[in-house]
C-alpha positions as CSV (number, residue, x, y, z in Angstrom):
1,M,147.7,131.8,167.8
2,S,145.0,131.3,170.5
3,E,145.2,128.6,173.2
4,D,142.0,127.0,171.8
5,A,143.6,126.6,168.4
6,E,146.7,125.1,170.1
7,F,144.5,122.6,172.0
8,V,142.5,121.7,168.9
9,S,145.7,121.1,166.9
10,S,147.2,118.8,169.6
11,R,143.9,116.9,169.8
12,V,144.0,116.4,166.0
13,E,147.5,114.9,166.2
14,E,146.6,112.6,169.0
15,S,143.3,111.5,167.5
16,A,144.8,111.0,164.1
17,A,147.4,108.6,165.6
18,L,144.7,106.6,167.4
19,A,142.5,106.5,164.3
20,V,145.4,105.1,162.3
21,K,146.1,102.4,164.9
22,E,142.4,101.4,164.9
23,L,142.2,101.2,161.1
24,L,145.4,99.2,160.9
25,P,144.6,95.7,159.4
26,V,146.1,92.6,160.9
27,K,148.4,92.0,157.8
28,S,149.7,95.6,157.8
29,R,150.2,95.4,161.6
30,K,152.4,92.4,161.2
31,K,154.4,94.2,158.5
32,Y,154.8,97.2,160.8
33,D,156.0,95.1,163.7
34,K,158.3,93.0,161.5
35,A,160.0,96.1,160.0
36,C,160.6,97.5,163.5
37,Q,161.8,94.3,164.9
38,Q,164.3,93.8,162.1
39,F,165.7,97.3,162.6
40,E,166.0,96.8,166.4
41,G,167.7,93.4,165.9
42,W,170.2,95.1,163.5
43,C,170.8,97.8,166.0
44,R,171.6,95.3,168.7
45,E,173.9,93.4,166.4
46,K,175.8,96.6,165.5
47,R,175.6,97.8,169.1
48,V,173.9,101.0,168.1
49,R,172.6,103.2,171.0
50,D,171.3,106.4,169.3
51,I,169.2,106.5,166.1
52,T,170.9,109.0,163.9
53,E,171.0,109.9,160.2
54,E,174.1,107.8,159.6
55,V,172.6,104.8,161.3
56,L,169.4,104.9,159.2
57,L,171.3,105.4,156.0
58,A,173.6,102.5,156.7
59,Y,170.7,100.2,157.6
60,F,168.8,101.0,154.4
61,E,171.9,100.8,152.3
62,Q,172.1,97.2,153.4
63,K,168.4,96.6,152.9
64,S,168.4,98.1,149.4
65,R,170.1,95.0,148.1
66,K,167.0,92.9,148.9
67,L,164.0,95.3,148.8
68,K,162.4,97.2,146.1
69,G,161.9,101.0,146.3
70,S,158.4,101.2,147.5
71,T,159.0,98.6,150.3
72,L,162.2,100.4,151.2
73,W,160.3,103.6,151.7
74,S,157.5,101.8,153.6
75,N,160.0,100.3,156.1
76,F,161.6,103.7,156.4
77,E,158.3,105.3,157.5
78,A,157.6,102.5,159.9
79,I,161.0,103.0,161.6
80,I,160.6,106.8,161.6
81,M,157.2,106.5,163.3
82,E,158.5,104.2,166.0
83,H,162.0,105.6,166.8
84,V,162.3,109.3,165.8
85,E,160.4,111.8,167.9
86,D,162.0,115.1,167.0
87,P,160.2,116.6,164.0
88,S,163.1,118.6,162.7
89,E,165.4,115.5,162.9
90,E,162.7,113.5,161.0
91,E,162.5,116.0,158.2
92,M,166.3,116.2,157.9
93,I,166.7,112.4,157.7
94,E,163.8,112.1,155.2
95,D,165.3,114.7,153.0
96,K,168.7,113.1,153.1
97,A,167.3,109.7,152.4
98,H,165.3,111.0,149.4
99,D,168.4,112.7,148.0
100,V,170.5,109.5,148.1
101,S,167.7,107.1,147.3
102,L,168.8,106.7,143.6
103,N,172.1,105.3,144.8
104,L,170.6,103.0,147.4
105,L,167.9,101.4,145.2
106,P,168.6,98.3,143.0
107,E,168.8,98.9,139.3
108,K,165.3,97.3,138.6
109,S,163.6,99.3,141.3
110,R,162.1,102.7,140.7
111,E,162.4,105.7,143.0
112,F,159.4,106.0,145.3
113,E,158.2,109.7,145.2
114,P,156.3,110.7,148.3
115,P,152.9,112.1,147.3
116,N,151.4,115.5,148.3
117,H,149.6,114.3,151.4
118,H,148.2,117.7,152.2
119,T,146.4,117.8,148.8
120,E,145.1,114.2,149.2
121,L,143.7,115.1,152.6
122,S,142.1,118.3,151.3
123,I,140.5,116.5,148.4
124,T,139.1,113.8,150.7
125,C,137.6,116.4,153.0
126,H,135.9,118.2,150.1
127,A,134.6,114.9,148.8
128,N,132.9,114.2,152.2
129,N,131.3,117.7,152.1
130,D,133.0,118.5,155.4
131,F,134.2,122.0,154.5
132,S,131.6,123.1,151.9
133,S,133.2,126.1,150.0
134,Q,135.9,126.8,152.5
135,S,139.5,126.1,151.8
136,Y,141.3,123.4,153.9
137,D,143.0,124.9,156.9
138,P,144.6,122.4,159.4
139,T,144.5,124.9,162.2
140,R,140.7,125.0,162.1
141,T,140.1,121.3,161.6
142,E,138.0,119.7,164.2
143,V,139.0,116.2,165.5
144,I,135.9,114.5,164.1
145,L,136.4,115.9,160.6
146,F,140.0,114.8,160.5
147,E,139.0,111.3,161.6
148,K,136.4,111.1,158.8
149,A,139.0,112.2,156.3
150,I,141.4,109.5,157.5
151,R,138.7,106.9,157.2
152,G,138.0,108.1,153.7
153,L,141.6,107.8,152.7
154,R,142.0,104.4,154.2
155,A,139.8,102.9,151.5
156,S,142.1,104.0,148.7
157,I,145.7,104.0,150.0
158,G,147.8,101.5,152.0
159,Y,148.7,101.8,155.7
160,F,152.2,103.2,155.3
161,R,151.0,105.9,152.9
162,L,148.3,106.7,155.4
163,V,151.0,107.0,158.1
164,R,152.8,109.5,155.9
165,V,149.5,111.5,155.5
166,V,149.1,111.8,159.3
167,R,152.7,112.7,159.9
168,S,152.8,115.1,157.0
169,H,149.7,116.7,158.4
170,S,151.2,117.0,161.9
171,R,154.4,118.6,160.5
172,L,152.3,121.0,158.5
173,M,150.3,122.0,161.6
174,R,153.5,122.5,163.6
175,M,154.9,124.7,160.8
176,M,151.7,126.7,160.6
177,R,151.7,127.3,164.3
178,Q,155.3,128.5,164.2
179,K,154.5,130.7,161.2
180,M,151.5,132.2,162.9
181,R,153.5,132.9,166.1
182,H,156.3,134.5,164.1
183,G,154.0,136.4,161.7
184,Q,151.7,138.0,164.2
185,N,152.8,141.3,165.7
186,D,156.2,141.1,164.0
187,L,157.7,144.4,164.8
188,L,160.5,143.8,162.3
189,W,158.3,143.1,159.3
190,V,159.9,145.9,157.3
191,V,163.4,144.3,157.8
192,R,162.0,140.9,157.0
193,I,160.5,142.1,153.7
194,V,163.7,144.0,152.7
195,G,165.9,141.2,153.9
196,G,164.4,138.4,151.8
197,N,160.7,138.4,151.2
198,I,160.9,140.9,148.4
199,F,163.2,138.6,146.5
200,C,160.6,135.8,146.5
201,C,158.7,137.5,143.8
202,R,159.2,136.0,140.4
203,F,159.6,139.4,138.7
204,V,162.3,140.4,141.2
205,K,164.0,137.1,140.8
206,F,164.1,137.6,137.1
207,L,165.7,141.0,137.5
208,V,168.2,139.6,139.9
209,K,169.1,136.8,137.4
210,L,169.4,139.3,134.6
211,T,171.6,141.6,136.7
212,L,173.7,138.6,137.8
213,C,174.4,137.6,134.2
214,L,175.4,141.1,133.3
215,Y,177.7,141.6,136.3
216,S,179.3,138.2,135.8
217,F,180.1,139.0,132.2
218,L,181.5,142.4,133.1
219,L,183.6,141.0,136.0
220,L,185.1,138.2,133.8
221,S,185.9,140.7,131.1
222,Q,187.6,143.1,133.5
223,T,189.5,140.3,135.1
224,Y,190.6,139.0,131.7
225,Y,191.9,142.4,130.5
226,F,193.6,143.1,133.8
227,A,195.3,139.7,133.7
228,L,196.7,140.4,130.2
229,A,198.3,143.7,131.2
230,P,198.5,144.2,135.0
231,N,198.8,147.8,135.9
232,A,198.8,149.3,139.5
233,D,197.4,152.6,138.3
234,Q,194.4,151.0,136.7
235,L,193.8,148.9,139.7
236,I,193.7,152.0,141.9
237,Q,191.5,153.8,139.4
238,Y,189.0,151.0,138.6
239,G,189.4,148.8,141.7
240,P,186.8,150.3,144.0
241,L,183.9,149.7,141.6
242,F,185.2,146.3,140.6
243,F,185.3,145.0,144.2
244,Q,181.9,146.5,144.9
245,M,180.5,144.6,141.9
246,C,182.2,141.5,143.2
247,Y,180.3,141.8,146.5
248,A,177.0,142.6,144.7
249,T,177.5,139.5,142.5
250,L,178.1,137.3,145.6
251,G,175.0,138.7,147.2
252,M,172.9,137.9,144.2
253,F,174.3,134.3,144.1
254,V,173.2,133.9,147.8
255,I,169.8,135.3,147.1
256,L,169.1,132.9,144.3
257,L,170.6,129.8,145.8
258,R,169.7,130.2,149.5
259,N,167.2,132.8,150.4
260,R,165.4,131.0,153.2
261,M,167.7,131.7,156.1
262,I,165.0,133.7,158.0
263,E,162.4,130.8,157.6
264,D,165.0,128.2,158.6
265,V,166.0,130.0,161.7
266,M,162.4,130.7,162.7
267,E,161.6,127.0,162.4
268,V,164.3,125.9,164.9
269,I,163.7,128.5,167.6
270,D,160.6,129.2,169.6
271,L,160.1,132.9,170.0
272,W,158.5,134.4,173.0
273,D,155.7,136.9,172.4
274,V,157.0,140.4,172.6
275,K,153.8,141.5,174.3
276,S,154.6,139.2,177.3
277,V,157.1,141.7,178.5
278,G,154.4,144.2,179.3
279,K,153.3,147.7,178.0
280,D,156.9,149.0,178.0
281,V,157.5,147.5,174.6
282,E,154.3,148.6,173.0
283,I,154.3,151.5,170.5
284,D,153.5,154.6,172.4
285,D,153.8,157.8,170.4
286,D,151.8,159.9,172.9
287,E,155.1,160.9,174.5
288,V,156.2,162.5,171.3
289,F,153.1,163.6,169.5
290,F,150.8,166.0,171.4
291,T,148.4,165.8,168.5
292,N,147.6,162.3,169.4
293,W,146.2,163.5,172.7
294,L,144.1,166.2,171.0
295,I,142.7,163.7,168.5
296,Q,141.8,161.3,171.3
297,K,140.1,164.1,173.2
298,W,138.1,165.6,170.3
299,F,137.5,162.6,168.0
300,F,137.6,159.6,170.4
301,G,135.5,157.3,168.0
302,Q,137.8,157.9,165.0
303,C,141.1,158.4,166.9
304,K,142.9,155.4,165.5
305,F,142.1,156.3,161.9
306,L,142.9,160.0,162.3
307,I,146.2,159.2,164.1
308,L,147.2,156.8,161.3
309,L,146.2,159.4,158.7
310,T,148.4,162.0,160.5
311,K,151.4,159.6,160.4
312,I,150.8,159.0,156.7
313,T,151.0,162.7,156.0
314,F,154.6,162.6,157.2
315,F,155.6,161.0,153.9
316,V,154.3,164.2,152.3
317,A,155.8,166.6,154.8
318,A,159.3,165.1,154.8
319,P,160.1,166.0,151.2
320,C,158.5,169.4,151.6
321,M,161.0,170.2,154.4
322,T,164.0,169.8,152.1
323,V,162.6,170.8,148.7
324,H,163.5,174.5,149.0
325,G,167.0,173.7,150.2
326,Y,167.5,171.5,147.1
327,Q,166.1,174.2,144.8
328,I,168.7,176.7,146.1
329,I,171.5,174.1,145.8
330,Y,170.4,173.3,142.3
331,A,170.5,177.0,141.3
332,F,173.8,177.6,143.0
333,Q,175.5,174.7,141.3
334,H,174.4,175.9,137.9
335,M,175.5,179.4,138.7
336,K,178.9,178.0,139.8
337,F,179.3,176.0,136.6
338,Q,178.5,179.1,134.5
339,I,181.1,181.1,136.4
340,Y,183.7,178.4,135.7
341,M,183.1,178.7,132.0
342,F,182.9,182.6,132.3
343,N,186.4,182.7,133.9
344,N,187.8,180.3,131.3
345,Y,186.3,182.6,128.5
346,V,188.0,185.6,130.1
347,E,191.4,183.9,130.0
348,E,190.8,183.2,126.3
349,L,189.7,186.8,125.6
350,T,192.8,188.1,123.9
351,K,194.2,184.8,122.6
352,G,194.3,183.9,119.0
353,F,196.1,187.0,117.7
354,K,199.7,186.8,116.7
355,T,200.2,190.5,115.9
356,C,202.7,192.4,118.0
357,E,201.1,194.2,121.0
358,W,202.2,197.7,119.8
359,K,200.3,197.1,116.5
360,L,197.1,195.8,118.2
361,L,195.9,199.2,119.2
362,S,195.4,200.2,115.6
363,D,194.2,196.7,114.4
364,E,190.4,197.1,113.7
365,V,189.9,193.3,113.4
366,Y,191.4,192.8,116.8
367,Q,189.4,195.6,118.4
368,N,186.1,194.5,116.8
369,E,186.6,190.9,118.1
370,V,187.5,192.1,121.6
371,N,184.4,194.4,121.5
372,F,182.1,191.5,120.6
373,R,183.6,189.3,123.3
374,L,183.3,192.0,126.0
375,K,179.7,192.7,125.1
376,F,179.0,189.0,125.5
377,L,180.7,188.9,128.9
378,N,178.9,192.0,130.0
379,F,175.6,190.4,129.2
380,I,176.6,187.3,131.2
381,S,177.8,189.3,134.2
382,S,174.5,191.2,134.5
383,W,172.2,188.1,135.0
384,K,173.2,187.8,138.6
385,N,171.2,190.8,139.7
386,N,167.9,189.4,138.3
387,L,168.8,186.0,139.8
388,L,169.4,187.3,143.2
389,M,166.2,189.4,143.1
390,N,164.2,186.2,142.6
391,M,165.9,184.4,145.6
392,D,166.4,187.0,148.2
393,H,162.9,187.0,149.6
394,L,163.1,183.2,150.3
395,I,166.2,183.3,152.4
396,L,164.8,184.9,155.6
397,P,161.8,182.6,156.2
398,F,163.9,179.5,155.5
399,S,166.7,180.7,157.7
400,M,164.2,181.0,160.5
401,G,162.9,177.6,159.7
402,G,166.5,176.3,159.9
403,C,166.7,177.7,163.4
404,L,163.5,176.0,164.4
405,I,164.8,172.6,163.0
406,G,168.0,173.1,164.9
407,L,166.0,173.9,168.0
408,S,163.9,170.8,167.7
409,I,167.0,168.6,167.4
410,A,168.6,170.4,170.4
411,L,165.5,169.8,172.5
412,S,165.4,166.1,171.5
413,F,168.9,165.6,172.7
414,Y,168.3,167.8,175.7
415,Q,165.4,165.5,176.7
416,L,167.7,162.5,176.5
417,T,169.9,164.0,179.2
418,Y,167.3,163.3,181.9
419,E,165.2,160.5,180.3
420,S,167.0,157.7,178.5
421,H,164.9,156.4,175.7
422,S,166.4,154.4,172.9
423,V,163.6,155.1,170.4
424,M,163.8,158.8,171.0
425,L,167.6,158.6,170.6
426,L,167.3,156.8,167.3
427,R,164.7,159.3,165.9
428,A,166.7,162.3,167.0
429,S,170.0,160.9,165.6
430,L,168.6,160.0,162.2
431,F,166.8,163.4,161.9
432,A,169.9,165.2,163.0
433,I,172.1,163.4,160.4
434,F,169.7,164.2,157.5
435,T,169.3,167.8,158.7
436,V,173.1,168.4,159.2
437,T,173.9,166.9,155.8
438,T,171.3,169.0,154.0
439,F,172.2,172.2,155.9
440,W,176.0,171.7,155.3
441,S,175.4,171.1,151.6
442,L,173.4,174.3,151.3
443,I,175.9,176.4,153.2
444,T,178.8,174.9,151.3
445,S,177.2,175.5,147.9
446,G,176.6,179.2,148.8
447,Q,180.2,179.6,150.1
448,T,181.8,178.0,147.0
449,L,179.6,180.2,144.7
450,Q,180.8,183.3,146.6
451,D,184.5,182.2,146.3
452,E,184.2,181.5,142.6
453,S,182.5,184.8,141.9
454,E,185.3,186.6,143.5
455,R,187.6,185.1,140.9
456,M,185.6,186.9,138.2
457,F,186.9,190.3,139.2
458,S,190.6,189.1,139.6
459,S,190.5,187.3,136.2
460,F,190.0,190.7,134.4
461,L,193.0,192.2,136.1
462,V,195.5,189.9,134.4
463,I,194.5,190.5,130.8
464,N,196.2,192.9,128.4
465,W,193.6,195.6,128.6
466,Y,196.1,198.3,127.6
467,T,196.0,197.1,124.0
468,W,192.3,198.0,123.7
469,N,190.7,201.2,122.4
470,N,188.6,203.5,124.6
471,E,185.3,201.9,123.8
472,N,186.5,198.5,124.9
473,R,188.0,199.9,128.0
474,T,184.6,201.5,128.9
475,I,182.9,198.2,128.5
476,L,185.6,196.6,130.7
477,L,184.9,199.2,133.4
478,I,181.2,198.3,133.4
479,I,182.0,194.6,133.7
480,L,184.4,195.3,136.6
481,H,181.7,197.3,138.3
482,N,179.3,194.4,138.0
483,C,181.8,191.8,139.2
484,L,183.2,194.0,142.0
485,I,180.6,192.6,144.5
486,P,180.7,188.8,144.9
487,I,177.5,186.9,144.3
488,K,175.8,186.5,147.7
489,V,172.2,185.4,148.3
490,K,171.6,187.5,151.4
491,F,168.7,188.9,153.4
492,T,170.7,191.5,155.4
493,D,173.9,193.5,154.9
494,T,175.9,191.0,156.9
495,L,174.3,187.6,156.6
496,A,174.1,185.5,153.4
497,I,174.2,181.8,152.5
498,N,177.8,181.1,153.5
499,Y,179.8,179.9,156.5
500,Q,178.9,183.0,158.5
501,L,175.2,182.2,158.3
502,G,175.9,178.6,159.4
503,M,177.9,179.8,162.4
504,A,175.1,182.3,163.3
505,I,172.4,179.6,163.2
506,C,174.6,177.3,165.4
507,K,175.2,180.1,167.9
508,A,171.4,180.9,168.0
509,V,170.6,177.2,168.7
510,Y,173.4,177.0,171.4
511,M,172.0,180.1,173.1
512,V,168.5,178.7,173.3
513,V,169.8,175.4,174.7
514,S,171.9,177.2,177.3
515,V,168.8,179.2,178.4
516,L,166.8,176.1,178.8
517,Y,169.5,174.4,180.7
518,T,169.8,177.4,183.0
519,V,166.0,177.4,183.6
520,K,166.1,173.7,184.5
């Protein structure tokens, strides 16, 4: 918020107070002075030094036996105007007094509901044609317009309600100034949205309430059945998810009941502008992105737009960096599951026949069934050649890409050895975590596939092949030939997607970093 706006806002508050004093009738002035004098006399009688929430509530509890509700609230405003200076304390006392007003008022008195003073002031300003078609904004109100609005309201409402209009307007202006200070250049706006603002949407609140009802029902049901028959094994088995749901339910309760912690904290503290520190805290990507310098040199007039467009493209480039790795992992996992079922089928190859082994050699039913099963296994074992042919040509370029990614991470951490930069450390650490997890998942999937495929050959060696005829034995030899070489997605005779490839890439990155360190 600019200094001019701050100056105008302070002048509005001062001028509003003077305008109210000038417009105060003699009769209302006497009521004002009388209410304050009675309170001061009561404080002297009770030997009260500081005006606190408890003091005010005790005083009005005593006055509620004689005064009706509207008079009680009028006296309350008069005393607040005279003796309470802290706005936050005033709001706290007023909220507390409003909450307990039903218990403090006589039975015949009605509760005095404070009106919406901001709306009244806005309507008055529009009626005087002071704002034409613009919406009312206290931060842009000039002093003369506010005085005219006060004079217009004075004709229709009493003094104490007029006082409430002025004080409500002042509080509103203070809150808007704080909101503008905290909202402008908020570097943590993403955290603020995720940490609470997103849950202010009605649709999101509805989803949270619906989920809360479901979770509460499920938790109560689980607790009931566990209480009927306690079991340590079930607690260990189902406990992790149960306690996670308990924490999620607690979080949803807090979101629905009290989701204004950020706003409440921002209202009681006065934040310094981050830019007051200097240029050191400003966003400066030129140290990382050389493309920014090129854009500023070639397209100076549109550099901001082009730099922003370049950053937006990272949301497209990021998934493209991992998509091929996930494709290979997806194919490897399905291949591994097929091999699991293949090995289980091999174990069941000769089961289901109760005839003695020396009679099986001449049993045509047995030999035909084994022949059918072996042909099916031979067909399954031959798909790996076509599969590997479709994947081999992709391994070399992406292995080189993996080396480049590892080199970029190594250079990032190497740069931190002589230039400490927390932002660079955060970027490099997050990128390294995602890269290492993806790389490790890819290498592990390839190694487990290779290990499981080696079991295909050994599983045929334990079956009773000596009870088969020559045709079935010939098919078995073909299958053993196909399973003799484990499944490896490789681009050279020695390197494939397994632990050896991972170690080779790590060694290559280490060698490059060592050379750079030596050159330095």
